[in-house]
C-alpha positions as CSV (number, residue, x, y, z in Angstrom):
1,M,-35.9,2.8,16.4
2,T,-39.5,4.3,15.7
3,V,-40.8,5.9,13.0
4,H,-40.1,9.0,14.1
5,H,-36.3,8.0,14.2
6,L,-36.2,6.4,11.0
7,N,-37.7,9.8,9.0
8,Q,-34.6,11.7,10.9
9,L,-32.0,8.9,10.1
10,L,-33.5,9.0,6.3
11,L,-33.2,12.8,6.0
12,V,-29.9,13.1,7.4
13,C,-28.5,10.3,5.3
14,S,-30.0,11.6,2.1
15,V,-28.7,15.1,2.7
16,V,-24.9,13.7,3.4
17,L,-25.1,11.7,0.4
18,L,-26.4,14.8,-1.7
19,I,-23.6,16.6,-0.2
20,A,-20.9,13.7,-1.1
21,V,-22.4,13.7,-4.6
22,A,-22.2,17.6,-5.2
23,A,-18.4,17.0,-3.7
24,V,-17.5,14.9,-6.5
25,R,-18.1,17.6,-9.2
26,L,-16.0,19.9,-6.8
27,S,-13.1,17.3,-6.6
28,S,-12.9,16.6,-10.0
29,R,-12.5,19.8,-10.9
30,S,-10.1,20.8,-8.2
31,G,-7.5,17.3,-8.8
32,L,-8.4,16.4,-5.1
33,P,-9.2,12.8,-4.4
34,S,-13.3,12.6,-3.2
35,L,-12.4,11.0,-0.5
36,L,-10.7,13.8,1.1
37,V,-14.1,15.5,1.1
38,Y,-15.9,12.3,2.3
39,L,-13.8,12.3,5.4
40,A,-14.4,16.0,5.9
41,I,-18.5,15.6,6.0
42,G,-17.7,12.7,8.6
43,V,-15.3,15.1,11.1
44,A,-17.8,18.0,10.7
45,M,-20.5,15.5,12.0
46,G,-18.3,14.2,14.5
47,Q,-18.1,15.4,18.1
48,D,-15.6,18.1,17.6
49,G,-17.8,19.3,14.4
50,V,-20.8,21.2,13.9
51,G,-23.0,17.9,14.0
52,D,-21.7,17.1,17.4
53,I,-22.6,13.0,16.9
54,K,-20.5,11.1,19.3
55,F,-19.4,7.7,17.7
56,D,-16.6,5.8,18.9
57,N,-17.5,2.1,17.8
58,A,-14.3,0.9,16.1
59,E,-16.0,-2.7,15.6
60,L,-18.7,-1.4,13.8
61,T,-17.1,0.4,11.7
62,Q,-14.4,-2.4,10.9
63,V,-17.5,-4.4,10.2
64,I,-19.1,-1.9,8.1
65,G,-15.7,-0.8,6.6
66,Y,-15.1,-4.5,5.5
67,A,-18.7,-4.7,3.5
68,A,-17.8,-1.5,1.9
69,L,-14.3,-2.7,0.8
70,V,-16.4,-5.9,-0.9
71,V,-18.5,-3.8,-2.7
72,I,-15.6,-1.4,-3.8
73,L,-13.4,-4.6,-4.9
74,A,-16.3,-6.1,-7.1
75,E,-16.8,-2.4,-8.7
76,G,-13.0,-2.5,-9.1
77,G,-12.5,-6.0,-10.6
78,L,-15.6,-5.5,-13.2
79,G,-14.0,-2.4,-14.5
80,T,-10.3,-4.2,-14.9
81,K,-9.7,-4.9,-18.5
82,W,-8.0,-8.4,-18.8
83,K,-6.0,-7.6,-21.8
84,E,-4.7,-4.6,-19.7
85,V,-4.1,-6.6,-16.5
86,R,-2.7,-9.7,-18.1
87,P,0.7,-8.6,-18.9
88,A,0.9,-6.9,-15.8
89,L,0.3,-9.9,-13.5
90,P,3.6,-11.2,-12.6
91,A,4.8,-7.5,-11.9
92,A,1.6,-6.4,-10.0
93,S,1.9,-10.1,-8.0
94,A,5.3,-9.1,-7.0
95,L,4.5,-6.0,-5.7
96,A,1.6,-7.2,-3.8
97,T,3.9,-9.5,-1.9
98,A,7.7,-9.3,-1.6
99,G,6.9,-5.4,-2.3
100,V,4.3,-5.6,0.8
101,A,6.9,-7.1,2.8
102,V,9.7,-4.8,2.3
103,S,7.2,-1.9,2.6
104,V,6.2,-3.1,6.2
105,G,9.8,-3.5,7.0
106,V,11.4,-0.5,6.3
107,T,8.3,1.5,7.2
108,A,8.3,-0.2,10.8
109,A,12.1,0.3,11.4
110,G,11.1,4.5,10.6
111,A,8.1,4.2,13.1
112,H,10.2,2.5,15.5
113,Y,13.7,4.8,15.6
114,L,12.4,8.1,14.4
115,T,9.1,8.5,16.4
116,G,9.8,5.8,19.4
117,L,6.7,3.0,18.7
118,E,7.6,-0.1,20.1
119,W,8.1,-2.8,17.8
120,R,4.7,-4.5,18.1
121,Q,3.4,-0.9,17.7
122,A,5.8,-0.2,14.6
123,L,5.1,-3.6,12.9
124,I,1.3,-3.0,12.6
125,V,1.6,0.6,11.5
126,G,4.0,-0.6,9.1
127,A,1.4,-3.1,7.6
128,V,-1.6,-1.0,7.8
129,V,-0.1,1.7,5.8
130,S,1.5,-0.9,3.1
131,S,-2.0,-1.4,1.5
132,T,-2.6,0.9,-1.5
133,D,-6.3,1.3,-1.3
134,A,-8.5,0.0,-4.3
135,A,-10.9,2.8,-4.1
136,A,-8.4,5.9,-4.3
137,V,-6.6,3.6,-7.1
138,F,-9.3,3.3,-9.1
139,S,-11.0,6.3,-8.8
140,V,-8.1,8.6,-9.6
141,L,-6.1,6.7,-11.8
142,R,-8.8,6.0,-14.2
143,R,-9.3,9.8,-15.0
144,I,-5.7,10.1,-15.7
145,P,-4.4,9.0,-19.3
146,L,-1.7,6.1,-18.5
147,P,-0.1,3.9,-20.4
148,A,-1.9,0.5,-20.3
149,R,1.3,-1.2,-18.6
150,I,1.2,1.0,-15.5
151,A,-2.3,1.2,-15.1
152,G,-2.5,-2.7,-15.3
153,T,-0.3,-2.8,-12.7
154,L,-1.3,-0.4,-10.2
155,E,-5.1,-1.3,-10.3
156,A,-4.1,-5.6,-10.2
157,E,-1.5,-4.5,-7.3
158,S,-4.3,-2.6,-5.4
159,G,-6.8,-5.2,-5.7
160,F,-4.1,-8.0,-4.6
161,N,-2.3,-6.3,-1.7
162,D,-5.1,-6.1,0.4
163,A,-5.5,-10.0,1.1
164,P,-1.7,-10.1,2.8
165,V,-1.6,-6.8,4.6
166,V,-4.9,-7.7,6.1
167,I,-3.4,-11.1,7.8
168,L,-0.2,-9.1,8.4
169,V,-2.2,-6.8,10.6
170,V,-4.5,-9.7,12.1
171,A,-1.2,-11.4,13.1
172,F,0.5,-8.9,14.7
173,S,-2.2,-7.7,16.7
174,T,-3.3,-10.8,18.1
175,A,0.3,-11.7,18.8
176,G,3.0,-9.3,18.1
177,P,5.8,-9.8,16.2
178,I,5.9,-13.6,15.2
179,E,8.8,-15.7,15.9
180,H,8.6,-18.0,13.4
181,W,8.1,-15.6,10.2
182,Y,8.0,-18.9,8.0
183,L,4.5,-20.1,9.1
184,L,3.2,-16.6,8.6
185,L,4.6,-16.6,5.2
186,G,2.9,-20.0,4.4
187,E,-0.4,-19.3,5.6
188,I,-0.4,-15.7,3.6
189,A,0.2,-17.9,0.5
190,L,-1.9,-20.8,1.7
191,E,-5.1,-18.1,2.3
192,L,-4.2,-16.3,-0.9
193,A,-4.2,-19.6,-3.1
194,I,-7.6,-20.7,-1.5
195,G,-8.7,-17.3,-2.1
196,A,-7.9,-17.1,-6.0
197,A,-9.2,-20.6,-6.3
198,I,-12.3,-19.8,-5.1
199,G,-12.7,-16.6,-6.8
200,L,-11.6,-17.6,-10.3
201,A,-14.2,-20.6,-9.8
202,V,-17.2,-18.7,-8.3
203,G,-16.6,-16.2,-11.1
204,W,-16.6,-18.4,-14.3
205,L,-19.7,-20.4,-13.0
206,G,-21.3,-17.3,-12.8
207,A,-20.4,-15.9,-15.7
208,W,-21.2,-19.5,-17.7
209,G,-24.9,-19.3,-15.8
210,L,-25.7,-15.7,-16.7
211,R,-24.9,-16.1,-20.2
212,H,-27.0,-19.1,-20.8
213,V,-29.7,-18.4,-18.3
214,A,-32.2,-15.6,-19.6
215,L,-33.7,-13.7,-16.8
216,P,-37.1,-12.3,-17.3
217,A,-35.7,-8.7,-16.2
218,S,-32.6,-6.7,-17.6
219,G,-32.5,-5.2,-13.8
220,L,-31.8,-8.7,-12.3
221,Y,-28.8,-9.0,-14.0
222,P,-26.8,-6.2,-12.0
223,I,-28.2,-7.7,-8.8
224,A,-27.0,-11.3,-9.9
225,V,-23.8,-9.9,-11.0
226,L,-23.0,-8.1,-7.4
227,A,-24.6,-11.4,-5.5
228,I,-21.9,-13.6,-7.2
229,A,-19.1,-11.3,-6.7
230,V,-20.2,-11.3,-2.2
231,T,-20.6,-14.9,-2.6
232,A,-16.9,-15.2,-3.5
233,Y,-15.8,-13.0,-1.0
234,A,-17.8,-15.2,1.6
235,A,-16.9,-18.2,0.3
236,G,-13.3,-17.6,0.1
237,A,-13.6,-16.1,3.7
238,M,-15.3,-19.0,5.5
239,A,-13.0,-21.3,3.7
240,H,-9.9,-19.7,5.4
241,G,-9.0,-18.4,2.4
242,S,-8.8,-14.4,1.2
243,G,-12.2,-13.4,0.7
244,F,-10.9,-10.2,-0.4
245,L,-8.6,-11.7,-3.6
246,A,-11.5,-14.2,-3.8
247,V,-14.4,-11.3,-4.9
248,Y,-11.9,-9.3,-7.0
249,L,-10.9,-12.1,-9.3
250,A,-14.5,-13.3,-9.3
251,S,-15.5,-9.9,-10.5
252,M,-12.7,-9.7,-13.1
253,V,-13.5,-12.9,-14.4
254,M,-17.0,-11.8,-15.1
255,G,-16.1,-8.1,-16.1
256,N,-14.2,-9.6,-19.0
257,A,-17.1,-12.3,-20.0
258,R,-19.0,-9.9,-21.9
259,L,-22.4,-10.6,-20.0
260,P,-25.7,-9.5,-21.2
261,H,-27.1,-6.1,-20.2
262,W,-23.3,-4.9,-19.3
263,P,-23.8,-1.1,-19.6
264,A,-26.6,-1.5,-16.9
265,T,-24.7,-3.9,-14.8
266,R,-21.2,-1.9,-14.6
267,G,-23.7,1.6,-14.3
268,F,-25.3,-0.3,-11.3
269,A,-22.2,-1.3,-9.4
270,D,-20.6,2.0,-10.4
271,G,-23.5,3.6,-8.7
272,L,-22.8,1.1,-5.6
273,G,-19.0,1.9,-5.3
274,W,-19.6,5.1,-5.1
275,L,-22.3,4.6,-2.6
276,A,-20.0,2.3,-0.2
277,Q,-17.1,4.9,-0.7
278,I,-19.1,7.5,0.8
279,G,-20.6,5.5,3.5
280,M,-17.3,4.1,4.6
281,F,-15.2,7.4,4.5
282,V,-17.8,9.3,6.3
283,L,-18.2,6.6,9.1
284,L,-14.1,6.9,9.0
285,G,-14.5,10.7,9.8
286,L,-17.0,10.2,12.5
287,L,-14.4,7.8,14.4
288,V,-12.1,10.5,14.3
289,T,-11.8,12.9,17.6
290,P,-10.1,15.6,16.4
291,H,-8.5,17.4,19.2
292,E,-6.7,14.1,19.7
293,L,-4.8,14.3,16.5
294,G,-2.3,17.1,17.6
295,D,0.3,15.1,19.3
296,D,0.3,12.3,16.2
297,I,0.8,15.5,13.3
298,L,4.8,15.2,13.6
299,P,5.1,11.4,14.0
300,A,2.8,10.6,10.9
301,L,4.8,13.1,9.0
302,L,7.6,11.4,9.6
303,I,6.4,7.9,9.2
304,G,4.5,9.0,5.9
305,L,8.0,10.5,4.9
306,V,9.5,7.0,5.2
307,L,6.9,5.4,3.2
308,T,6.5,7.8,0.7
309,M,10.1,8.4,-0.1
310,V,12.0,5.1,1.1
311,A,9.8,2.3,1.5
312,R,7.7,2.6,-1.3
313,P,10.4,3.6,-4.0
314,L,12.7,0.6,-2.6
315,S,10.0,-1.9,-2.8
316,V,9.0,-1.1,-6.5
317,V,12.8,-0.6,-7.2
318,L,13.3,-4.0,-5.9
319,C,9.9,-6.0,-7.6
320,L,10.3,-4.0,-10.7
321,T,13.7,-4.2,-11.8
322,P,13.8,-7.8,-12.6
323,F,11.1,-7.0,-15.1
324,R,13.1,-4.5,-17.1
325,V,10.4,-1.9,-16.2
326,P,12.0,1.6,-17.3
327,W,13.0,3.6,-14.6
328,Q,10.1,6.3,-15.2
329,E,7.7,4.2,-15.0
330,Q,9.1,2.7,-11.8
331,A,9.3,6.6,-10.8
332,L,5.4,7.2,-11.3
333,M,4.4,4.0,-9.6
334,S,6.4,4.9,-6.7
335,W,4.5,8.1,-6.5
336,A,1.2,6.2,-7.5
337,G,1.0,4.3,-4.5
338,L,-1.9,5.6,-3.0
339,R,-3.2,5.3,0.4
340,G,-7.1,5.8,1.5
341,A,-9.9,4.3,3.9
342,V,-8.2,0.9,3.7
343,P,-5.6,1.5,5.9
344,V,-7.6,3.8,8.3
345,I,-10.1,0.6,8.2
346,L,-7.2,-1.7,9.1
347,A,-6.3,0.5,12.0
348,T,-9.4,-0.3,13.5
349,I,-8.3,-4.1,14.0
350,P,-5.9,-3.2,17.1
351,M,-8.4,-1.2,18.4
352,V,-11.3,-3.9,18.2
353,E,-8.4,-6.7,19.6
354,G,-7.6,-4.0,22.6
355,V,-3.8,-3.6,21.5
356,G,-2.0,-1.2,23.6
357,D,-1.6,2.7,22.2
358,S,-4.1,1.2,19.6
359,R,-5.7,4.9,19.5
360,R,-2.8,6.5,18.3
361,I,-2.0,4.3,15.7
362,F,-5.8,4.9,14.2
363,N,-4.8,8.8,14.6
364,I,-1.0,8.2,12.9
365,V,-2.5,6.3,10.0
366,F,-5.6,9.2,9.6
367,V,-3.3,12.1,9.9
368,L,-0.4,10.0,7.1
369,V,-3.5,9.1,4.9
370,V,-5.2,12.5,4.8
371,V,-1.8,14.4,4.4
372,Y,-0.1,12.3,1.6
373,T,-3.1,11.3,-0.4
374,L,-3.7,15.5,-0.5
375,V,0.0,15.5,-2.0
376,Q,0.2,12.8,-4.4
377,G,-3.2,12.4,-5.8
378,P,-3.2,16.1,-7.4
379,T,0.4,16.0,-8.6
380,L,0.2,12.4,-10.4
381,P,-0.9,14.1,-13.9
382,W,1.8,16.5,-13.3
383,L,4.7,13.8,-12.7
384,A,3.1,11.6,-15.8
385,G,3.7,14.5,-18.2
386,R,6.9,15.1,-16.9
387,L,8.0,11.9,-17.4
388,G,6.5,11.7,-20.6
389,L,4.2,8.9,-19.7
390,G,0.6,10.4,-21.1
391,K,-1.3,8.0,-23.1
392,G,-1.2,8.9,-26.6
393,D,-4.9,8.8,-29.1
394,E,-6.8,5.3,-28.9
395,A,-9.4,4.3,-30.9
396,A,-12.1,4.4,-28.2
397,D,-13.7,1.0,-27.7
398,L,-17.5,0.6,-28.5
399,G,-20.1,0.3,-25.9
400,I,-22.2,-3.1,-26.7
401,E,-25.3,-4.4,-24.7
402,S,-26.2,-8.1,-25.2
403,A,-29.9,-8.9,-24.6
404,P,-30.7,-12.7,-24.5
405,L,-33.5,-13.9,-26.7
406,E,-34.3,-17.3,-25.0
407,R,-37.0,-18.6,-27.3
408,L,-35.4,-17.3,-30.7
409,R,-32.1,-18.6,-29.9
410,G,-30.6,-15.5,-30.6
411,H,-29.2,-12.1,-29.0
412,L,-29.8,-8.2,-29.5
413,L,-26.8,-6.2,-29.6
414,S,-27.1,-2.6,-29.1
415,V,-24.2,-0.7,-30.2
416,S,-22.8,2.5,-29.5
417,I,-20.5,4.5,-31.4
418,P,-18.4,6.8,-29.2
419,P,-16.4,10.1,-30.5
420,G,-12.7,8.5,-31.5
421,S,-14.1,5.3,-33.0
422,R,-12.8,4.2,-36.1
423,M,-16.0,2.9,-37.3
424,H,-16.8,6.5,-38.5
425,G,-17.2,6.3,-42.1
426,V,-17.6,2.7,-42.4
427,E,-20.5,1.0,-44.6
428,I,-22.9,-1.7,-43.3
429,H,-22.0,-3.7,-45.7
430,E,-18.1,-3.5,-45.0
431,L,-18.9,-4.4,-41.6
432,R,-18.8,-7.6,-42.5
433,L,-20.5,-9.4,-40.0
434,P,-20.4,-13.1,-40.1
435,A,-23.6,-15.0,-41.7
436,G,-26.5,-15.0,-38.8
437,S,-26.2,-11.5,-38.1
438,A,-27.2,-8.5,-39.4
439,V,-27.7,-4.3,-38.5
440,T,-31.4,-4.1,-38.6
441,L,-31.6,-0.4,-37.1
442,V,-29.6,3.1,-36.7
443,V,-30.6,5.3,-34.4
444,R,-29.1,9.2,-35.6
445,D,-29.9,12.3,-34.0
446,G,-32.9,11.0,-32.4
447,T,-34.3,9.5,-35.5
448,S,-34.2,5.7,-36.2
449,F,-34.5,4.0,-39.6
450,V,-33.7,0.7,-41.2
451,P,-30.0,0.8,-43.1
452,L,-29.5,0.1,-46.7
453,P,-26.1,-2.1,-47.4
454,T,-24.4,1.2,-48.1
455,T,-25.4,3.1,-45.6
456,G,-22.3,5.2,-43.4
457,L,-21.9,4.8,-39.9
458,R,-21.4,7.9,-37.8
459,R,-19.8,9.0,-34.4
460,G,-22.7,9.2,-32.1
461,D,-25.1,6.5,-33.7
462,E,-27.0,3.9,-32.1
463,L,-27.3,0.5,-34.0
464,L,-29.5,-2.9,-33.0
465,V,-27.8,-5.6,-34.5
466,V,-29.6,-9.4,-34.3
467,A,-27.3,-12.3,-34.2
468,T,-27.9,-15.9,-33.6
469,D,-26.3,-18.0,-30.8
470,P,-23.7,-19.8,-32.9
471,V,-22.1,-16.4,-34.2
472,R,-23.0,-14.1,-31.4
473,D,-19.4,-13.9,-29.9
474,A,-18.2,-14.0,-33.2
475,A,-20.5,-10.8,-34.3
476,E,-19.4,-8.9,-31.2
477,A,-15.4,-9.5,-31.8
478,R,-16.0,-8.1,-35.4
479,L,-17.4,-5.1,-34.7
480,R,-15.0,-4.3,-31.8
481,A,-12.5,-5.1,-34.6
482,V,-13.9,-2.1,-36.9
483,G,-14.3,0.0,-33.7
484,H,-10.4,-0.5,-33.4
485,G,-9.5,-0.6,-36.8
486,G,-11.7,0.6,-39.2
487,K,-12.9,-1.0,-42.6
488,L,-9.6,-3.1,-42.9
489,A,-9.7,-4.6,-39.6
490,G,-8.5,-8.1,-40.0
491,W,-7.2,-7.7,-43.5
492,L,-4.5,-5.6,-42.3
493,H,-4.2,-7.4,-38.6
494,T,-5.6,-4.2,-37.4
495,G,-8.1,-4.4,-34.7
496,G,-8.0,-8.0,-34.7
497,G,-11.4,-9.9,-34.7
498,A,-12.9,-11.9,-38.6
499,G,-11.1,-11.8,-41.1
């Protein structure tokens, strides 16, 4: 590659990124998942589109797709709130394991008997499409005001179920149907256990290190967090465990550890997540040859119908009924099993392994994902409303950024009071911060001033709080408690925090 070629590549990539960023605005207004727009960009650039770019490297697509999925899972884990996911862990784990098994079996049977696929190809298709997509779930569900239990279950499921599905797809692609199925189950259990152990360990060690070591520049914290997340994936994969589960759990541990400069880290991870989604979907669109899809549209629609109307609801009912989940929530979670780039990426595995009819498998999965994402994504808010599952008004959480002061053995807490916070109207002395911490500055409407004990706080204020090392966590906990429960938080058992 010459410098001239590099200039051309940078121009094309920057234009594609700008178009993709503008497409986010369009998709947010229309309710369509942005992944469809990114796929369309890739298809338009491909050999049947205006770009006429001929690209058929399935192995490169798989490698880049895996790398992008690591970033997406890291971003999703960093944004997952433990208090919402913890009650949903048993149900999400059941959906990610037993639910996947039910979905694979039912979908494979439908693919075999309705479309004539051989059992090996049918099992591959069933496994590929049984994984809910982390990118689609994280991007769509966080814009829909769902109750915490539903959102937590769906997010945790999408973070967990990639691991067993990848193992199944690789097993079916390399050996066909497994005669000793119990050995495959044991392999899945072992890989999940190794991945979970490594992810939790790396996440805890990373969070501990970042909280106790003051880096010389705030911009280093986001880089360190993402490096730790990628380390979890690589360590898990090289230990023959599930790297995808490891990166998600490590990121979730760090995301709930109140790390320094957290808003900057979340913004950095969010930007990388968008970049990974855009690159991954555009590349998948390039790999598609539109004129070859015609014969596979009907089989894709039939398999998608079995998956959406039979396999997914059946797996949800069987897995969630023991947890006494109401039927309304089961119905919504059945419809919210969104597919996205992950199934399309997994469909490249049989292509790389040289499985017969692998190109047809890829085409079927691509059509299925596009059609049913187009149907399911925009209708989720309507269905949630019809089922009466809209989330009521809740107090908004504070945005708190911590900057360690290593020499002074203290911390600066930058606190943003958002709309909806119950800290509005609370006076400084009513915060009842622990000894060793104090509000030193208030920024209101662009003007900063040193507050008095009787200064009332307002929505939109920015506070600068100084806290010594021993009371840093208690001060932050108290601020969050007042943000949720008002000045009486703790006394009336509202909002938690110090009493």
